[in-house]
N, C-alpha and C positions, 0 to 999 in steps of 0.2 A: 535659742540655746539648743533645743532638741534636734532641730534641723541640721545645724552645723555639725553636731556630734555624730549624727547618723551618717552623714556623708563620709565621715572619717573611718568609723569602725564597723558599721553594720555589715559591710561587704565581707569582712573577716568572719563574723558570726554566721553568715550564710555560707561559708566555705569558699568564698572568692579570695585568692591570695592577695596580700598587700604587696604591691609592686613598686619599688622605688625607681625614679627616673634616673637616667644617666647623669643629669646635671647635679643631683644631690648624692649620688652614689657612684663615684668614678670607679671603685673596685669593690666587688661583692663576692660572697662565697657562702654556700649553705652551711648551717650548723644545726644538725638534727641528732635526736637521741630517742630511745625507747627505754622505759623503766618498768620492770614487772611490779605490779601493785598489789600482788596477792598478799594478804595479811597486813597491809599497810592501812593506817587510819588518817594520816595527815600528809599534805603535800605543802612543802615550804618552797616558795619561789623568790629568788633575790635577783630582780632585773635592774638594769640601768637605763640608759637612754635607748629609746626605740618604742615602737608600738608593741603592746602586750595584749593578746587575745586569749582567753581561757574559756573553754566550752566543756560542759559536762556531757557524758555519753553513758547510756545504760547497757550498751553492748560491747564493752571492753573491759578487760582486767589489766590494761597497761596504761601508762602515761606516755603519750606520744607527743614529741616536740619537733616542730619544724621552724627553723630560724633562718634568717638572711642577715649575714654580717656586711656592713657597708663602712668603708674607710676611704680616706683621700689618697692612700698609696698602699702598695703591697706590703710593705714593712709593717705598718699599722694594722693592716687586715689580719696578719698573723697574730697579733696580740689580742685579738678578740676571741675569747674562749667560752664554750658552753660546757659547764661541768655538771655532773650528776652524781648522786650518792645515796646510800640508804643508811640510816642509823636507827636500829630498832624498828619501830613501826612508823617512822617518818621518812619520807622521800624528799630529796633536796634537788633543786635545779638552780644553779648559780651562774651568773654571767660575770666574767672578768673582762674588762675592757679599759683602755686608756681614758683618762678624763676627757669629757667633751661637753659642750653646752647646747648641742642640738642645733647649732647654726649650720650654715652651708659647709659641707665637707667634714663636719665632726664625725668621729666614729660612732656607730650605734649598732644595735642588734634587735631587729624586729622578731618577735616570737609569736607563734601560734601554738597553743598547748591544748591537747584533748585529754580529759581526765575522767576516770570512773566517778559516777555520781555519789559513790559511797564515801569519798574522801572529803575531810575538812581542808579548807584552803587558808594558808598563812602567806600573804603576799606582800613583799616590799618592792616598790617600784620608784625609780628615779625621776625620769621625765619622759613624756610622750603620752599619747592617748591610751586608755586602758578600757577594755571591754571584757566583761565576765558574765557568763550566762549558764543557767542550768546546773548549779553545783549545790553541795549539801549545806555548807556554811562558809562564811568568809570573814577573815580579818585582813584588812588592807591598810598599809601605810604607803601613801602616795605623796611624791614631792611636788610635781606640777604636771599639768596636762588634763585634758577632759577625761571624765570617768563615767562609764555606763555599766551599771549592774542590774541584772534582771533574772527573775526566776530562781531564787535561792530558797531551798526547802526550810532551812532553819534560820539562825540568827546572822546579822551582819554588823560588823564593827569597822568604821572607817576613820582614819586620821588623815586628813587631806590638806596639803599646803595651799595650793592655788589651782584654779581651773574649774570649770563648770562640772557639776556632779549630779547624776540622775540615778535613782534607785527605785525599781518597781518590782511588784510581785514577790514579796518576801513572806515566808511562813512563820518567822519568829520575830524577835525583837530587833530594832535597829538603834545603833548608838553612833553618832556622827560628830567628830570634832573637825571643823572646816575653817580654814584661814580665810580664803577669799574666793569669790565666784558664786555663781548662782547655784541653788541647791533645790532639787525636785524629788520628792518622795511620794509614791503612790501605790496603793493596794498592798497594805501590810496587815498581818495577822496579829503581831505583837505590839508592845508599847514602842514609842519613838522618843528618843532623847537627843537633843541637838545643842551644841555649843558652837557658835558661829561668829567669825570676825567681821566680814562684810559680804554683801551680796543678797539678792532676794532669796527668801525661803518660801517654798510651796509644799504643803502636805495635804494629800487628799486620800479619802477612802481607806481609813484604818478601823480595825475592829477594837482597838484598845485606845489608851490615852496618848497625848503628846506633851512632852515637857521641853520648853525652850529654856535652857539653863542660862544662856547669855547670848545676846545678838548685838553686835557692834553698830552696824548700819545696814540699811536695806529694808524693804517691806517684808512683812510676814503674812502669808495667806494660808488659812486652815479651813478645810471644807470636808464635811461628812466624816467627823471624827467620832469613833465609837466609844469614847470614854472622856475623862476629864482633860481639860487643856490648862496648863500652867505656864505662864511667861514669867520668869523669875526677874530678869533684867533685860530691858531693851534700850538701846542707845538712841538711834534715830530711824525714822521710817514708820509708815503706817502699819497697823495691825488689823487684819480682817479675819473674823471667825463666823462660820455659818454651819448650821446643822451639826451641833455638838451634842452628843447623847448625855454628857455629864456636865460638870461645872466648868465655867470659863473664868480664869483668874489671871489678872495682870498685876504683879507686885510692885514692879518699878518701871516707869516709862519715861524716856528722855524727851523726845519730841516726835511729832507725827500723831495723827488721829488713831482712835481705837473705835472699831466698828464691829457690831455683832448682830446676828439674826438667827432665829430658831435655835435658842440655847435651852436644852431640857432642864438642866440643873440651875444652880445659883450663878449670878453674875457678879464679880468683884473686880473693879478697875479703879485706878487712881482718880 
């Protein structure tokens, strides 16, 4: 999972432009913008189809957007718009584009956004891979596509439809509602809360507890957890818990074994 995602998005985080080939982008045009972030507290991004990369920077007081619009013909290309606005202390970046399903020659807009580290992020993405790094806090609603989030100073809240999801190095709480796809969470200061439809769940190296509200199917692996672990409801798939500093509790388990090792607190399983 991680290797596939990094092939797609790490280049953008390192500053290497995402370049579409002529076969999937017959007609292309830049879509760029710069927003003064002085006095702003929040950035709201409404993207549609296309790659989305957001990177925090400490040496800028502006939001800088570099986009590449791709379409099957010139007429459709003109319909792809990048809009920006400010309302009070909130900055807005919005994409307007004809409906597409990200198949060959469907219109889309790839975005690379650089933001001051002081801004809270509120992001809504339609489809395509998402990479977000080095920001203050994040609220993300994602339709489909792989998601990579890392180095967030405060909390993270993600509502994800489908696609693999990886979240690492978070200084606050994490709350994830995930439809399908593998989920990896690692190195978190705050508590972790997860509601998952299907796919493997892996949580490692937290300083607080982990709560699995519901898991439909797929294995659960919990390792080096700095507080209590509670699995309220698990449908199918094995549960592994190791090096837990608090209690380990499974309230309801459908099928699959439950395994534990090095639990400092009490152990309660069906």
